[in-house]
Structure formats: structure tokens, C-alpha cells
N, C-alpha and C positions, 0 to 999 in steps of 0.2 A: 504493500500500500504506500509506503514511503516513496518508492520509485515512481509510482503513478502520480502522487502529489507533486513530486519534484518535476516531472516532465510536464505536468499541467501548469505549474507555475512558470516554467521556462517558456512554454508555448504562449502563455498570456503575456509575459514580458516581451517576447519577440513581436507578438502581434501589436501590442500597444506602441512599442518603439517604432515599428515600421509605419504605423498609422501617423505617428507624430512627424516622422521624417518625410512622409508623403504629402503633408499639408501644403497646399499652394497659397500663394499670396492673395489670390482672389477669393479665398475661403473654401474652394473646392478641395476634395481629397480623392486622389486617384485610387488609393488603396481601399477606402471605405465606400466607394461607389457601389451601387447595387449590382451593376454588371460585373465588376471585379470580384465581389464577394460570391456571386453565383458561380463564376468561373473557378474560384478557389474551391468552393464546395464540390464542384464537378470533378476537379482533379483529385481532391482528397478521397472522393468516393471510389474512383477507379484505382488509384495507387494504394489506397487503404486495403482494398481486396488483395492486392499483390503482397502487401506486407503481412497480412494474416496468412496467406499461402506460405510465405517463407517461414513464418513463426512455427507452423506445424512441423516442419522439418528441423528447425533449429532447436526446439525444445527436446528433441531426441538426441541432440549432440551432432546432428548431421548438417549438411549444407546443400542447397540446390542452386547451381549456377545457370541452369537451363531455363529459368523462368521467362526471360526475355524471348528466347527462341520459341517457347510454347505460346507466348503471346503472338509472336509472328505467325506461327502455324495456324492458330485459331483465326487470326486476322486475315489470312489468305484463303483458308478453307471455307469460311462462311460465305464470302462473295462468290467463290467458285461453285459451291453447292446451290446457291440461289440463282445465279445468272447462267452458268454453264449447264447445270443439271436440272434446272427448273424445279428444285425442291421447294416445298412449302416452307415459309420462314419458321413455322412452329415445329417442323421436322428437322430443318437444317441446324437450328441451335442445339437441340439435344444430341444430334450426331457429332457436332464439333466438341461438345462437352464430353461425350463418350470417348472420342479420340484422345482428347487431352488427358482424361483419366487413365486411359490405356498407356500413355507415355509414362505417367507416374508409376503405374504398376510395373512397367518394364524397368524403370530405375530401381524401384524397391527390390525386385527379384534379383537384379544384378548385384546390389549391395548385400543382400542377405544370402542369396544362393551361391554367388561366385566369390563372396568376401572381398569385393572391390571397394576401394575408398569412395565415399560419396563425392568428393571433390573431383576425382577422375571421371566417374560415371557421368556426372552432370556437366562437366566441362566438355566431354565428348558430345553429350547431347546438345549443348549450346551450338557447337560447330555443325553437328550432323543435321539437326532439324532446320536450321537456317539455310544450310547448303542445299538440302533437299527442296525447300520451298523456293529458293532462287532458281533451281533447275526446273522444278515443276511449273513455275509461272514464267519461266524464261526472262526473269527480271522485269516483267511487265507489271504495271499497276493494276491491282485487282479492285475494281470499283463496284459499288452496290447499286448505283443509279436509283431508281424508284422501286426496286424489288423488295425492300425491307422497311416500308413505311411504318408498319405496326411495331416491328422490333426496334426501330430507331427511337421510339418513345422511351425505351429503357435507358438509353444513353443521353438523349437530348431533351426529354420531357422535363417539365417543371410543375410543381404544385404551388399555385399562386398563394402567397401570403399577403402581399400588398400589391398595388398596381404596378410598382416598380421592381419588386423582389419576389422571387419564388424559390422553393427548395428543389434542387435538381433531383430527378428520379434516381440517378446514379448514386447519390448520397443515401437515399432510402434503401437502395440495394445493398450498399455497404452496411447499413444499420441491421438489415435482416441477416446478412452473412455474419456480422459481428456477434449478434445475439445467439445465433445457432452455434457458432464456434465457441463462445463463452460457456454455453450450456454443455456442449460436448466435453470441453476440457475441464470444466469445474464441477460438473454434476453427474458425470458418468464414470463407470469403472474404467473404460478405455482411456478416457482423458487422464485420470489419475495414474494409470499405468504408463502413459506416455511420459509424464513427468518423472516417474520412478525410473523408467528406462534411461532418461537423460541424465539423471543424477548418478546412477551406477547400474550399468547394463548387466554386469555379472550378478550382482546382488538381486536384481529384479528377476533374472532368469532362475536363480536358485529359489526365489520365492514363488515360483510357478507362473510368472508372467510370460505370455507368448510373445517374447520380444521380437522375433522375426516377423510375425504377422503385423505387429504394431509399426515396425519400420516401413513395411510395404504400404500399410494404410496411410502413414504420414506423407509419403511421397505421392500416393494417389490423390489425397486431398489437396496437396500443394499444386499439382498439375491441373486438377479440376478447377480450382479457383483461379489459377493463371489463365486457363482457357476461357473462363467466364469473363475475366478482366480483358482478355484479348478481344472477345466479341464486343464488349462495351466500347473499347477503344476504336475498333474499326467502324462500329455503328455511329460513333461520335464524329469521326473525321470523314466517313463515307468511302474510304479507300485505304488500301494497304499496298506497300511495295516491300517485297521480302528482303531487299538489301538493307533497309533501314528501319522497318517497322518493329518497334519493341527493343531497339538497340539500348543496351545498358539498363533496361528496366529491372533486371535482377539486382542491380546495385541499389536502386531506389527501394526495392522491396526489402532487401537485407538491412539497409540503413534504417528504414522506418521501424523494422522489428527490433533491431539492436538499440536504437535510440529510445524505443518504448519500454526497455527493460528486459527484453528476451536475452538471456545469457547465452553467449556463443558456446560455452562449455556444456550447455544443455541443462534441463531440469528446472528452469525458472522462466517466468513470463506470464503476462496477462493480456487478454485481448483488448481491454480498455487501454492499457499502456501502449499496445501496438498501434491502435487507431490514433492515439495522441501523438505518437512518434511519427507516423505517416503524415499527420496534419502539420506537425512542426517542419518536416522536410519540405512540404509544399509552400508553407508560409515563407520559409527561408529562400526557396527558389524564386518565389514571386517578389520578395523583398529585393533580391539581387537585381531582378529585371526592372522593377519600378524605380530603383534608385540610380539607374543610369549605367549599370554594369553589363547590361544584356544578359546573356547566359554564359559569359566567359568564366565566371567563378563557380558555376553550378556544380561541375564535376569535382572541383576542389573541395566544396562544402560536403558533398557526398562522401568523398574519400576521407576527409577529416572526421566526419561523424563515425564512420566505421572504425577508424583507427582509435578514436577516443573511447568508443564502446568496447573494443577489444582490450585496451589498456585498463579500463575500469573493471571489466569482467575478470581479467587476470589478477588484478590487485585484490578484488573482493574474494576471488577464489583462494588466493594464498592466505589472506587474513582468516577466512573460515577454516581452512585446513590447519593453520597454526593454532587457532582457538580450540579446535577439536582435540589436537594433540595435547594442548595444555590442560584440557579438562580431563 
């Protein structure tokens, strides 16, 4: 809870500071405008889902570097199924989500069955899936056109609050995903076992926990949510090009999860913290852009966040181990 309160306080401080710095001489505020806040909520909705996806794997002590490539795969396959195959939007979306889940199952089986390191498996996936999509699409832009008007509401729709401001539907999708993920991790046996696996896999195995199945499940859930986010991204921009779509999104996902208190060593994390961490990442990115730096520093901020998270995680881990030895 202390971590959640800390990240919430930091988010509030960065938000207020950015708003003050964005105040214009004529009294307007580019950061607090209704359009900008809606855009911020939209990005938090989609990137927040990615951070929750990464958290499912990180709490087990693993890592998934293929999240951006899964986003790319979903973003290219959805337009192809709709335009080239003439599939109904409400059949194409489940098909893409099923494919994304299958990718995660494949990762989990390689990690558990072949005893390969998650870093190696998902790094190869990052290269493999993007390369396959570039070949499959011949590096052509996959556009949706007018074939997904109903589905596009999930990414572009808004629930009007005032005449000028509305809550993006993508943010509501994040809310649903976050609630389900929080219930799964905090209120079910499988969720508690995932945390136990992350803290000490050998001890969890001796306690009768089906560690192998849980690892496979975590990678399947990660890829499922990455595929869902990929569909939202392509519905939002209406097109995808395999060479760039979803590039580095795995870094945003991991940074949001780590910044939100998910320990890289495994066994710790909360969904609320992850959502706050993803929100802070997007506020920082928007602050950099609004304050005249474009996106030049954005990757530096992402890298710095992951580094600070790793340093804090390692420092806390050493302190906890030394405390236990002292006890």
C-alpha cells in the first residue's frame, strides 16, 4: 500500500507541475484543455492494458519482450481479416485475441517444457512475429477503411460528461480489465499462487503449487491483453504498418508495471499500482511534448524509469534478505 500511495503522490505532483508549466499568458492551459485530457485518458487506457499484461509475467519473476510484436501482429491481422477475408468484425476480434493467446501459450510451453530463459524466448518472439508480419503484409499499410465502424467505438468512442469533455471508451476498457485482473490476482487461488511462484518457485513447487501451469497461464494472459491493446491501437489510428506499429511498446509496458511497484524479482505488485504507473508514464511523455521537447527525451525517460525501478527493486531485495537473516 505504501508503494501505491507513493506512486499516486508522484503522479499528482507531476500532473500539477506540468499543468503549472503549461499555463499560457492569455490564461489558457494546453495541458488542462478538454481535448488534451481526453487524449491523455485515451493513451492511459491503451498503454495501461499493456502494463497489466507485462505485470502478469513479471510477478512470476519472468519477462516478456515480445509485447510490442504481439501488438503489431494483432494490429495487422485485424484489418486483414476484415478487409481481405471479409470476416464479420465480431468474429475477427475474437480470432485475433485467440491468436494472441496462442502466442503466449507457445512462450509459456517453451519456458516450462524446454527450460529456456524467458528473456531469450520473448526476444526471439519480438524478432520473429514482427518479421513474419512484415513478410506477410509485404511492408504495406494495413488499413481498416469503413469495415470496422462498430468496433472502432471501442477505441474512439467517448461517454459524454460535459459538452466539452467525455470519458474515452478505451479508458473504460482499461477499468474493466483492471478490475478483472485485480480480482484474479487478489481473490483467487491462482492469483495467490502466482505471487508465491514469484517469491520462491522451488518452495511453491514443494508446497504443491502447479508452477509450470501457472507460468504458461501468465504468458497466455500477457499475450491476450497485448493482443487486445493491439486491436485498440489499430482501431484508434485506423491502420497499421508492420515495420513500425507497436515499436518499443514492450518498454512502455514494462516501465509502467515497474514504476507501479511490480518487483522485477517477482512476487510483488498490485494492479492499482500498475495503472498508476502507466498513467505516470503517459503524463511524463505528454509533459515532455507540451513543454517544447517533442518526443526526443521520451525514450530516455522510459529507460531511466526502468533503471530506477531495477535499482530500487534490488536494494529492497537485499534489505529484506538481510533482515530475514538477522531475524
